[in-house]
Legacy VTK file of the C-alpha trace (Angstrom):
# vtk DataFile Version 3.0
C-alpha trace
ASCII
DATASET POLYDATA
POINTS 260 float
-27.132 32.121 -48.489
-30.115 31.514 -50.711
-33.340 29.921 -49.585
-32.685 26.458 -50.954
-35.490 23.923 -50.436
-35.177 21.802 -47.313
-33.250 18.578 -47.997
-35.215 15.393 -48.397
-34.999 13.004 -45.419
-31.943 10.744 -45.480
-33.956 7.571 -46.095
-35.722 9.166 -49.045
-32.431 10.374 -50.536
-30.854 6.966 -50.099
-33.660 5.460 -52.181
-33.508 8.166 -54.847
-31.955 7.005 -58.099
-29.082 9.142 -59.311
-30.132 10.956 -62.467
-26.541 11.426 -63.654
-23.867 8.818 -62.948
-20.271 9.306 -64.036
-18.292 6.119 -63.460
-14.507 5.756 -63.787
-14.355 8.154 -66.733
-11.011 8.653 -68.431
-10.268 11.003 -71.304
-7.100 12.116 -73.059
-6.244 14.499 -75.869
-3.467 12.705 -77.696
-0.778 11.879 -75.160
-2.178 14.281 -72.560
-4.364 12.652 -69.910
-7.082 15.115 -68.905
-9.384 12.955 -66.752
-8.369 9.791 -64.933
-11.024 7.597 -63.330
-13.549 10.318 -62.472
-16.679 9.122 -60.660
-19.595 10.969 -59.045
-23.386 11.069 -59.184
-26.109 13.703 -58.974
-29.754 13.177 -58.032
-32.688 14.717 -59.877
-33.504 18.180 -58.578
-29.946 18.806 -57.375
-27.331 21.346 -58.398
-23.754 20.043 -58.620
-20.907 22.530 -58.979
-17.627 21.367 -60.490
-14.716 23.402 -59.162
-10.959 23.193 -59.375
-7.846 24.954 -60.653
-7.495 26.047 -64.255
-6.541 23.088 -66.425
-7.954 20.534 -63.994
-10.373 19.081 -66.560
-13.654 20.805 -65.633
-14.711 21.780 -69.154
-13.750 18.386 -70.543
-15.848 16.721 -67.840
-18.880 18.872 -68.654
-18.508 18.205 -72.367
-18.444 14.466 -71.658
-21.670 14.674 -69.653
-23.232 16.773 -72.408
-22.320 14.127 -74.999
-20.058 16.433 -76.998
-17.082 14.191 -76.200
-16.942 10.440 -75.642
-14.978 8.948 -72.738
-11.958 6.830 -73.562
-12.988 4.543 -70.707
-15.777 4.484 -68.159
-19.337 5.610 -68.685
-21.776 8.504 -68.321
-25.377 7.511 -67.571
-28.238 9.964 -68.078
-31.948 9.594 -67.372
-34.148 8.392 -70.244
-35.838 11.260 -72.007
-37.255 12.491 -75.284
-35.413 14.128 -78.137
-33.239 16.345 -75.945
-31.544 14.726 -72.965
-29.093 17.529 -72.137
-29.255 21.293 -72.427
-25.715 22.698 -72.744
-24.326 26.188 -72.222
-20.762 26.627 -73.487
-18.282 29.014 -71.868
-18.594 31.336 -74.856
-22.177 30.987 -76.118
-22.596 31.910 -79.779
-25.917 33.075 -81.191
-26.997 34.590 -84.483
-26.400 38.272 -83.853
-29.186 39.428 -86.177
-31.816 37.442 -84.249
-33.804 38.947 -81.447
-33.822 37.310 -78.027
-37.248 35.792 -78.693
-36.249 34.628 -82.179
-33.225 32.868 -80.690
-35.374 30.833 -78.308
-37.864 30.132 -81.113
-35.008 28.870 -83.297
-33.949 26.363 -80.631
-37.608 25.484 -80.216
-37.768 24.557 -83.893
-35.153 21.856 -83.254
-37.240 19.891 -80.748
-40.627 18.213 -81.173
-43.701 19.881 -79.755
-44.499 23.524 -79.072
-42.113 25.787 -77.149
-43.454 28.855 -75.330
-40.598 31.305 -75.905
-42.273 33.972 -73.776
-42.512 31.603 -70.794
-38.884 30.475 -71.204
-37.645 34.067 -71.260
-39.790 34.888 -68.245
-38.066 32.166 -66.242
-34.661 33.791 -66.712
-35.831 37.407 -66.499
-35.363 38.346 -70.156
-38.998 39.119 -71.039
-38.366 42.907 -71.044
-35.720 42.516 -73.775
-37.455 39.838 -75.861
-37.349 42.050 -78.965
-33.750 43.220 -78.511
-31.147 41.969 -80.992
-28.633 39.529 -79.572
-25.693 41.730 -80.560
-27.104 44.504 -78.332
-27.182 42.371 -75.183
-24.841 42.801 -72.242
-22.564 39.931 -71.291
-24.850 38.974 -68.421
-27.918 38.949 -70.645
-26.143 36.736 -73.165
-25.412 34.272 -70.355
-29.070 34.328 -69.355
-30.076 33.709 -72.964
-27.680 30.783 -72.987
-29.339 29.396 -69.871
-32.749 29.944 -71.475
-31.848 27.798 -74.484
-30.880 24.932 -72.140
-34.541 24.843 -71.035
-35.948 24.333 -74.529
-37.410 20.861 -74.836
-37.303 20.470 -71.042
-34.207 18.197 -70.917
-33.683 16.400 -67.588
-30.028 17.515 -67.437
-28.713 21.062 -67.876
-24.937 21.540 -68.157
-23.590 25.072 -67.688
-19.920 25.888 -68.269
-18.958 29.001 -66.271
-22.419 30.651 -66.310
-21.239 33.447 -63.972
-17.877 34.192 -65.603
-17.114 37.908 -65.726
-20.439 38.984 -64.216
-20.913 41.642 -61.555
-22.167 40.588 -58.092
-25.765 41.613 -58.783
-25.892 39.511 -61.953
-24.236 36.580 -60.154
-27.066 36.702 -57.604
-29.608 36.724 -60.413
-27.914 33.779 -62.131
-27.907 31.942 -58.785
-31.677 32.322 -58.481
-32.192 31.168 -62.070
-29.980 28.103 -61.553
-31.922 27.077 -58.457
-35.193 27.324 -60.364
-33.733 25.226 -63.184
-33.300 22.348 -60.752
-36.306 22.671 -58.481
-39.078 23.645 -60.898
-38.561 20.698 -63.248
-36.678 18.240 -60.995
-33.736 18.456 -63.395
-30.053 17.925 -62.722
-27.987 21.083 -63.064
-24.260 20.474 -63.472
-22.145 23.595 -63.711
-18.516 24.599 -63.531
-17.453 27.845 -61.921
-14.659 29.714 -60.181
-17.214 31.868 -58.352
-17.473 30.472 -54.832
-20.310 32.891 -54.054
-22.332 31.030 -56.660
-21.224 27.648 -55.284
-22.199 28.526 -51.719
-25.512 29.890 -52.940
-26.751 27.026 -55.117
-24.714 23.836 -54.672
-26.228 20.710 -53.196
-23.003 18.922 -54.130
-19.528 20.216 -54.930
-17.265 18.072 -57.108
-13.647 19.137 -56.642
-11.513 18.196 -59.653
-7.739 18.446 -59.454
-5.163 17.032 -61.891
-7.883 15.083 -63.685
-9.177 13.316 -60.587
-12.039 13.910 -58.161
-10.268 15.163 -55.028
-13.462 15.465 -52.961
-17.240 15.565 -53.212
-19.849 16.789 -50.768
-22.023 19.699 -49.798
-20.282 23.039 -49.200
-20.767 22.565 -45.465
-19.377 19.021 -45.575
-16.289 20.258 -47.426
-15.696 22.994 -44.852
-16.177 20.564 -41.979
-14.027 17.842 -43.533
-11.168 20.268 -44.146
-11.653 22.016 -40.772
-11.919 25.291 -42.695
-13.928 28.420 -41.977
-14.541 29.223 -45.651
-15.183 27.252 -48.794
-12.142 28.859 -50.407
-9.917 27.578 -47.590
-11.511 24.130 -47.787
-10.859 23.850 -51.521
-7.274 25.004 -51.067
-6.761 22.350 -48.399
-8.329 19.615 -50.532
-6.295 20.384 -53.644
-3.090 20.905 -51.637
-3.501 17.410 -50.200
-2.650 16.113 -53.668
-4.776 12.979 -53.749
-8.390 11.846 -54.009
-10.234 11.944 -50.684
-13.986 11.619 -50.695
-15.833 13.884 -48.295
-19.158 12.571 -47.006
-21.850 13.974 -49.255
-24.678 15.917 -47.707
-27.061 18.732 -48.529
-26.413 22.290 -47.545
-27.566 23.048 -44.058
-27.423 19.383 -43.049
-24.942 17.505 -40.965
-22.776 16.521 -43.929
-23.659 12.836 -43.707
LINES 1 261
260 0 1 2 3 4 5 6 7 8 9 10 11 12 13 14 15 16 17 18 19 20 21 22 23 24 25 26 27 28 29 30 31 32 33 34 35 36 37 38 39 40 41 42 43 44 45 46 47 48 49 50 51 52 53 54 55 56 57 58 59 60 61 62 63 64 65 66 67 68 69 70 71 72 73 74 75 76 77 78 79 80 81 82 83 84 85 86 87 88 89 90 91 92 93 94 95 96 97 98 99 100 101 102 103 104 105 106 107 108 109 110 111 112 113 114 115 116 117 118 119 120 121 122 123 124 125 126 127 128 129 130 131 132 133 134 135 136 137 138 139 140 141 142 143 144 145 146 147 148 149 150 151 152 153 154 155 156 157 158 159 160 161 162 163 164 165 166 167 168 169 170 171 172 173 174 175 176 177 178 179 180 181 182 183 184 185 186 187 188 189 190 191 192 193 194 195 196 197 198 199 200 201 202 203 204 205 206 207 208 209 210 211 212 213 214 215 216 217 218 219 220 221 222 223 224 225 226 227 228 229 230 231 232 233 234 235 236 237 238 239 240 241 242 243 244 245 246 247 248 249 250 251 252 253 254 255 256 257 258 259
């Protein structure tokens, strides 16, 4: 388990305004309903992990929060901000292959007002040693880190990461975990990510949003999900929740707390 900051006292968290609020969101592609009445919220400084079976609507949900798609019904509320409200990392990030790592961050910096310190951004994700390397020479893990770096440009209050640990080896997953935690805590931002990697979820999640058949089947801290499902592991808890076949909210709580 990572050394996540101690949770704020319950009274303080109760008074904290949710930075991201998804309320009764529905979305369909043609005649296919993908999301049906999805609701959850995430406080500033928290990491929320969206998990669920393939085809459950995770990517669609993240694209709605990022503003790439519009809900058919319901609403997505984000905190007020400047020019860039959301930093978004797609499942398959695409960069100009002839650019260097530093040039890539500088390019994104040119799209937002004010100066952007590319060296500092790369330092935060551990890419400073390869700042001059061409993008097409990066490993898959480094490309993911570069994708995370571009979500920082302009300091948006919400960072949305679609499968940031997909296909990475355990050492790189641990590195991504540390970077994700810093994304939330250093700038009090919301980090919303989707993943199948439960090691990453257990390491970074303040809240887990379980999506199944287009609905939220459960929400809560990893510990609350385990306790609510009477399961020894997060994997077993998620299997129990999705097997139940219907929405059932688990009491939200921070990791290490009592799940209330």
